Structures are given as C-alpha cells and as structure tokens.
C-alpha positions, 0 to 999 in steps of 0.5 A: 687845539684843533678837532683833529688834535682832540680826536687823536688825543682821545683815541690814545687815551687807555681804554678797558682792554688795551695795553696800559701805557708804559712809563718811568717816573720818579716816585717817594720810593725811588724811580719806578716803571710800569714794567716793574709791576708786570706779574702783579695786578696794579691800581694806579690812581691820581689825586689832586694834591698833597696836604689836602683833606680829601686826598688825605682821607683817600690815602688813609683809606687806600693803606687800609685796604693795601694788606688785602690787596697784597693778598690778591697779587695787587699793588698800589701806586698813587700819582700827583703833580706834586714833587718828591719832597712834597710827597715825602713831607706828606707822607711823614705828616700823615704818619705823625698826625693820623698815625698811618704809615703809607706803604706804597709809592707816590708818583711825582708827576711834575711834567704831567707826562704819566697824567696825560698818557692816562688822561688824568687831567679834566681841564674843565675841572682843573687844568693844574691838578689830576682828577681822581682817576683809577686804573685797574691794570692786570698782571698782563698790563691790560687796563681792565677797569677805569673810574673818575671821581671829581675833585670834591668826592673822595672814592669808595675803597670797598668798591675798589676792593670789590672790583678787583675781587670781581675782575680776578674771579671772572678771569679765574672762573669764567663767570660774570658778576651781577650788581652789588656782587660781594665775594661769596655770592652767587655768580652769573654763568655766561648766557647759553650760545646754542638752544641745545646748551640752553636746554642743558642749562635748564636741567643742570642741578649745579646751576640755578636758572631763572630762564635759559639766559639767566643762570647762576652758581656758587663758586 
C-alpha cells in the first residue's frame, strides 16, 4: 500500500463527531444494520476471538452492565471475524460454564468489511484479529467516543458506563464533566465568552466559581 492509499484510508475512518459508517451484517441474532439502531445509543465493540479468556471475561462484563445501558436507551453490539456458528457455540458455552446469558448480538464479520470501515484491525498487532475497539454512537448515529485497547488488556466496563452517562448528561444539560466525574458529582459550566458573562458567573449563587473560567454546579 503506497502513502496516498494509507492517507485516504486514514481519512475515511470514523472520527469523533463524524457520521458512523452504515453496514449490514450477519449476527448471532440475524441480519442487522446500523440504521436499525437509529433513535437509540449504541456501543459497537470488537473483540479478537470467541473462546478466549480475556474476551469471555469482557462479554460477561458487558452483559452485567447491559440492563443499566438499556435504561439509558443504549444498546450493545459485539463483533469479531468468527462465524455465526462460532458465536452461537460460544454464547451457549458461556451460559453453560458461567451461568451468564449474553442477550446482545455479535456480528460475524468474516470478510472484515465492518472491521475495516471502523478501523478495528491493527496490522502491527494482528492482521487476522480485530482489536478491542469501542465506538459510542449516539441516537443520531454520530460517533461520540472511540477507545482502543490492546489484545492483552480487558476493558473497564464501569468506565464505558461512565462515559455514556457523561455524554448523555452533556447533551441534556449543555455542560461538561471534569476528570473522574461520576453521576451525581458537580459538573462544569461552559466557560464565559464575554467579560460581562464572567462577572455574572462570579455573582451567581447557583454556580460555584473558583475563577471566571472554572465554574461548577449541581445538576
């Protein structure tokens, strides 16, 4: 692949704020399209392979937070380059060996079409397996967050849950969230854009300001 092709491929990959690439794919729950999820949030995530220890722990973890995500109008959709038969066998194995029923679908991306659209394959790490990628897609099908993990490291489910809560709070209340924010913590008010507004902020009893640019409040 020459330099121009590499540049074009990088430009075509989804970025935060871009429209999520449409797809149609076979899954463990039948054929699904990205457009099927319009109107709800979606966590689209890839894993290297079925019947592997880290991935098994992750899928159990995703299932544990799935009820909370559903309460937040958020769905889960897994992906690997394994077949539908492999996915079904793995789902049944997890239920038998761990007592956990995986309720969300898993894409069987045998031709790597979806993985390539989303940049889920890292050739320097593995050219045959998908990485541990996470795409948070909102109800308008815009990519809102992207996280990548190496093959050896399992994902933190509570961080993914926290991320969706933060994004949804930002949309609903026009605020930002500070480092380590958890639901119920104070949020950040957007910085003042004029000197007059800065003065108003400093004298607003409903807002706590350390300085004109750093103000917090309770939701």
